[in-house]
C-alpha positions as CSV (number, residue, x, y, z in Angstrom):
1,M,-46.4,10.1,98.9
2,F,-43.5,11.7,98.5
3,L,-40.3,10.3,96.4
4,S,-36.9,9.9,96.8
5,H,-34.9,12.8,95.4
6,E,-33.4,10.2,92.9
7,D,-36.9,9.2,91.9
8,F,-38.2,12.7,91.7
9,T,-35.3,14.0,89.5
10,T,-36.4,11.1,87.2
11,V,-39.7,11.9,87.0
12,V,-39.3,15.4,86.5
13,R,-36.7,15.0,84.2
14,S,-39.2,12.7,81.9
15,T,-43.2,13.8,82.5
16,P,-45.0,16.8,83.3
17,L,-46.0,17.3,86.7
18,I,-49.5,18.2,87.9
19,S,-50.4,21.0,90.3
20,I,-52.8,23.3,91.8
21,D,-52.0,27.1,91.7
22,L,-54.3,29.2,94.0
23,V,-55.4,32.6,92.9
24,V,-55.8,34.2,95.9
25,E,-58.4,37.1,96.5
26,N,-58.8,39.3,99.6
27,Q,-61.8,41.5,100.9
28,A,-60.1,44.4,98.8
29,G,-59.9,43.0,95.4
30,E,-56.2,42.4,95.6
31,Y,-54.2,39.0,95.4
32,L,-51.8,37.3,97.1
33,L,-48.4,36.9,95.9
34,G,-45.2,35.1,97.4
35,L,-41.7,35.9,96.8
36,R,-40.4,32.1,95.4
37,T,-37.1,30.7,97.7
38,N,-37.4,27.6,95.2
39,R,-36.4,26.4,91.6
40,P,-38.2,26.7,89.6
41,A,-39.4,30.4,89.4
42,Q,-36.9,31.1,92.0
43,G,-36.8,34.8,92.9
44,F,-40.2,35.8,91.4
45,W,-43.5,36.5,93.0
46,F,-45.7,33.5,92.1
47,V,-49.3,32.4,93.1
48,P,-49.3,29.9,96.1
49,G,-49.7,26.4,94.8
50,G,-48.3,22.9,94.8
51,R,-48.0,19.6,93.2
52,V,-50.6,16.6,93.3
53,Q,-49.4,14.0,94.7
54,K,-49.7,10.2,93.4
55,D,-52.8,8.4,94.5
56,E,-54.1,11.9,96.0
57,R,-57.7,12.9,95.6
58,L,-57.8,16.5,94.0
59,A,-60.1,17.4,96.7
60,D,-57.4,16.3,99.3
61,A,-54.4,17.8,97.2
62,F,-56.7,21.2,97.6
63,A,-57.1,20.6,101.1
64,R,-53.5,20.3,102.0
65,L,-52.0,22.4,99.9
66,T,-54.5,25.6,101.2
67,E,-53.3,24.5,104.1
68,A,-49.5,24.3,103.8
69,E,-49.4,27.7,101.1
70,L,-52.1,29.9,103.3
71,G,-52.0,28.2,107.0
72,K,-55.6,27.9,106.7
73,R,-57.5,24.6,105.3
74,F,-60.2,25.1,102.5
75,T,-62.4,22.6,101.1
76,L,-62.3,22.4,97.2
77,K,-66.1,23.5,97.1
78,D,-64.6,26.9,98.7
79,G,-62.7,27.6,95.7
80,E,-64.0,28.3,92.1
81,F,-62.4,26.3,88.9
82,Y,-60.1,28.7,86.8
83,G,-58.8,26.2,84.3
84,V,-56.3,24.3,82.9
85,W,-52.5,25.8,82.8
86,Q,-49.5,24.9,81.2
87,H,-46.4,26.3,82.9
88,F,-42.6,25.4,81.5
89,Y,-39.3,26.1,83.3
90,D,-35.7,26.0,81.7
91,D,-34.6,24.7,84.8
92,N,-36.0,22.5,87.9
93,F,-35.9,22.1,91.4
94,S,-32.3,20.3,91.5
95,G,-30.4,23.2,89.6
96,Q,-29.6,20.2,87.0
97,D,-29.6,20.9,83.7
98,F,-33.4,19.8,82.4
99,S,-36.6,21.8,82.2
100,T,-40.0,21.2,84.3
101,H,-43.1,21.1,82.6
102,Y,-46.4,21.6,84.9
103,V,-49.8,21.0,83.9
104,V,-52.0,23.4,86.5
105,L,-55.1,23.5,87.4
106,G,-56.0,27.2,88.5
107,F,-58.4,28.0,91.2
108,R,-59.6,31.3,92.4
109,L,-60.4,31.8,96.2
110,R,-61.9,34.6,98.2
111,V,-60.8,34.8,101.6
112,N,-60.3,37.2,104.6
113,A,-56.8,37.9,104.7
114,D,-56.9,38.1,108.7
115,E,-57.5,34.4,109.1
116,L,-54.1,33.4,106.9
117,Q,-51.0,32.6,108.7
118,L,-48.8,32.6,105.7
119,P,-45.9,30.1,106.0
120,M,-42.1,31.0,105.0
121,E,-41.1,27.9,103.7
122,Q,-42.1,28.2,99.9
123,H,-41.9,32.2,99.7
124,N,-40.0,34.3,102.5
125,E,-42.2,37.1,101.7
126,Y,-45.7,38.0,100.6
127,R,-47.4,41.1,99.1
128,W,-50.9,41.9,98.4
129,Q,-51.5,43.2,94.8
130,S,-54.3,44.6,92.1
131,A,-54.5,42.9,89.2
132,A,-53.2,45.5,87.3
133,E,-50.4,46.5,89.5
134,L,-49.2,42.8,89.4
135,L,-49.6,43.0,85.7
136,E,-47.3,45.9,85.6
137,S,-44.8,44.2,87.9
138,E,-42.1,42.9,86.2
139,D,-40.8,40.6,88.9
140,V,-44.2,38.9,88.9
141,H,-43.2,35.6,87.0
142,D,-45.0,35.1,83.5
143,N,-46.8,32.4,84.6
144,S,-48.6,33.9,87.2
145,R,-49.1,37.0,85.2
146,A,-51.2,35.2,82.9
147,Y,-53.8,34.3,85.4
148,F,-54.6,38.0,85.0
149,L,-54.2,38.5,81.1
150,A,-57.7,38.7,79.0
151,E,-55.9,35.8,76.4
152,P,-53.4,33.8,78.4
153,A,-50.9,31.9,76.0
154,D,-50.7,29.0,78.2
155,K,-54.6,28.4,78.9
156,V,-55.7,24.9,77.8
157,I,-59.1,24.7,79.2
158,G,-61.2,27.2,81.2
159,L,-64.9,27.7,82.1
Protein backbone atom coordinates (compact mmCIF):
# COMPACT_ATOMS: atom_id res chain seq x y z
CA MET A 1 0.00 0.00 0.00
CA PHE A 2 1.63 3.23 -1.16
CA LEU A 3 0.59 6.46 0.51
CA SER A 4 -0.01 9.86 -1.03
CA HIS A 5 2.84 12.36 -0.69
CA GLU A 6 0.89 14.25 1.98
CA ASP A 7 0.05 11.13 4.02
CA PHE A 8 3.61 9.80 3.76
CA THR A 9 4.96 13.17 4.94
CA THR A 10 2.73 12.93 8.02
CA VAL A 11 3.87 9.38 8.73
CA VAL A 12 7.59 10.14 8.40
CA ARG A 13 7.23 13.29 10.51
CA SER A 14 5.33 11.40 13.24
CA THR A 15 6.44 7.77 13.46
CA PRO A 16 9.32 5.38 12.80
CA LEU A 17 9.28 3.43 9.55
CA ILE A 18 9.95 -0.30 9.34
CA SER A 19 12.35 -1.47 6.66
CA ILE A 20 14.45 -4.40 5.52
CA ASP A 21 18.14 -3.95 4.69
CA LEU A 22 19.98 -6.56 2.67
CA VAL A 23 23.62 -7.31 3.43
CA VAL A 24 24.32 -9.01 0.10
CA GLU A 25 27.49 -11.10 -0.25
CA ASN A 26 28.85 -12.47 -3.53
CA GLN A 27 30.93 -15.58 -4.20
CA ALA A 28 34.18 -13.65 -3.56
CA GLY A 29 33.11 -12.54 -0.06
CA GLU A 30 32.42 -8.96 -1.20
CA TYR A 31 29.35 -6.93 -0.28
CA LEU A 32 27.00 -4.99 -2.55
CA LEU A 33 26.65 -1.23 -2.13
CA GLY A 34 24.62 1.20 -4.22
CA LEU A 35 25.09 4.95 -4.57
CA ARG A 36 21.87 6.47 -3.19
CA THR A 37 19.95 8.84 -5.46
CA ASN A 38 17.20 9.70 -2.94
CA ARG A 39 17.00 11.17 0.53
CA PRO A 40 17.78 10.24 3.18
CA ALA A 41 21.43 9.18 2.73
CA GLN A 42 21.50 10.69 -0.77
CA GLY A 43 24.98 10.61 -2.28
CA PHE A 44 26.25 7.86 0.04
CA TRP A 45 27.00 4.21 -0.71
CA PHE A 46 24.41 2.07 1.05
CA VAL A 47 23.27 -1.54 1.21
CA PRO A 48 20.06 -2.33 -0.73
CA GLY A 49 16.74 -2.37 1.08
CA GLY A 50 13.41 -0.68 1.48
CA ARG A 51 10.29 -0.10 3.52
CA VAL A 52 7.76 -2.67 4.63
CA GLN A 53 4.28 -1.59 3.56
CA LYS A 54 1.19 -1.61 5.76
CA ASP A 55 -0.55 -5.01 5.79
CA GLU A 56 2.42 -6.61 4.02
CA ARG A 57 3.78 -9.83 5.50
CA LEU A 58 7.56 -9.83 6.03
CA ALA A 59 7.98 -12.75 3.62
CA ASP A 60 6.12 -10.79 0.94
CA ALA A 61 8.11 -7.63 1.66
CA PHE A 62 11.39 -9.56 1.44
CA ALA A 63 10.43 -11.06 -1.94
CA ARG A 64 9.22 -7.70 -3.29
CA LEU A 65 12.30 -5.82 -2.08
CA THR A 66 14.82 -8.35 -3.36
CA GLU A 67 13.20 -8.24 -6.78
CA ALA A 68 13.05 -4.42 -6.76
CA GLU A 69 16.56 -3.90 -5.36
CA LEU A 70 18.45 -6.85 -6.86
CA GLY A 71 16.47 -7.71 -9.98
CA LYS A 72 15.91 -11.22 -8.68
CA ARG A 73 13.26 -12.49 -6.29
CA PHE A 74 14.49 -14.31 -3.19
CA THR A 75 12.44 -15.82 -0.39
CA LEU A 76 12.81 -15.01 3.27
CA LYS A 77 14.28 -18.51 3.71
CA ASP A 78 17.12 -17.54 1.33
CA GLY A 79 18.20 -14.85 3.79
CA GLU A 80 19.65 -15.07 7.27
CA PHE A 81 18.22 -12.75 9.93
CA TYR A 82 20.98 -10.42 11.10
CA GLY A 83 19.25 -8.34 13.77
CA VAL A 84 17.14 -5.27 14.44
CA TRP A 85 18.81 -1.90 13.90
CA GLN A 86 17.88 1.77 14.30
CA HIS A 87 18.67 4.37 11.64
CA PHE A 88 18.27 8.08 12.36
CA TYR A 89 18.60 10.77 9.69
CA ASP A 90 18.49 14.54 10.03
CA ASP A 91 16.65 14.82 6.70
CA ASN A 92 13.82 13.02 4.92
CA PHE A 93 12.53 12.08 1.49
CA SER A 94 10.89 15.48 0.90
CA GLY A 95 13.70 17.82 1.86
CA GLN A 96 11.43 19.53 4.39
CA ASP A 97 12.77 20.27 7.86
CA PHE A 98 12.12 17.06 9.82
CA SER A 99 14.03 13.88 10.57
CA THR A 100 13.55 10.25 9.54
CA HIS A 101 13.66 7.27 11.90
CA TYR A 102 13.80 3.67 10.70
CA VAL A 103 13.55 0.42 12.63
CA VAL A 104 15.46 -1.91 10.32
CA LEU A 105 15.33 -5.69 10.04
CA GLY A 106 18.73 -6.72 8.72
CA PHE A 107 19.15 -9.83 6.59
CA ARG A 108 22.29 -11.38 5.13
CA LEU A 109 21.93 -12.86 1.68
CA ARG A 110 24.56 -14.83 -0.25
CA VAL A 111 24.13 -14.60 -4.02
CA ASN A 112 25.65 -15.42 -7.36
CA ALA A 113 26.38 -11.87 -8.53
CA ASP A 114 26.02 -12.88 -12.19
CA GLU A 115 22.33 -13.66 -11.62
CA LEU A 116 21.46 -10.16 -10.36
CA GLN A 117 19.98 -7.47 -12.60
CA LEU A 118 20.63 -4.36 -10.53
CA PRO A 119 18.07 -1.60 -11.18
CA MET A 120 18.91 2.10 -11.36
CA GLU A 121 15.89 3.62 -9.55
CA GLN A 122 17.25 3.93 -5.99
CA HIS A 123 20.97 3.67 -6.79
CA ASN A 124 22.70 5.01 -9.89
CA GLU A 125 25.92 3.02 -9.44
CA TYR A 126 26.90 -0.21 -7.71
CA ARG A 127 30.11 -1.67 -6.37
CA TRP A 128 31.25 -4.77 -4.52
CA GLN A 129 33.65 -4.28 -1.61
CA SER A 130 35.19 -6.38 1.11
CA ALA A 131 34.11 -5.61 4.66
CA ALA A 132 37.54 -4.10 5.36
CA GLU A 133 37.34 -1.85 2.28
CA LEU A 134 33.88 -0.54 3.00
CA LEU A 135 34.74 0.13 6.65
CA GLU A 136 37.60 2.33 5.40
CA SER A 137 35.49 4.15 2.79
CA GLU A 138 34.29 7.56 3.98
CA ASP A 139 31.59 7.59 1.30
CA VAL A 140 29.86 4.50 2.79
CA HIS A 141 27.06 5.69 5.06
CA ASP A 142 27.55 5.01 8.77
CA ASN A 143 24.27 3.09 8.91
CA SER A 144 25.59 0.64 6.30
CA ARG A 145 29.06 0.54 7.80
CA ALA A 146 27.48 -0.48 11.12
CA TYR A 147 26.54 -3.88 9.69
CA PHE A 148 30.25 -4.73 9.54
CA LEU A 149 31.41 -3.42 12.92
CA ALA A 150 32.11 -5.79 15.81
CA GLU A 151 30.10 -3.66 18.26
CA PRO A 152 27.57 -1.62 16.24
CA ALA A 153 26.06 1.23 18.23
CA ASP A 154 22.59 1.08 16.67
CA LYS A 155 21.95 -2.66 16.79
CA VAL A 156 19.03 -3.38 19.05
CA ILE A 157 18.67 -7.15 18.82
CA GLY A 158 20.79 -9.74 17.13
CA LEU A 159 20.91 -13.46 16.78
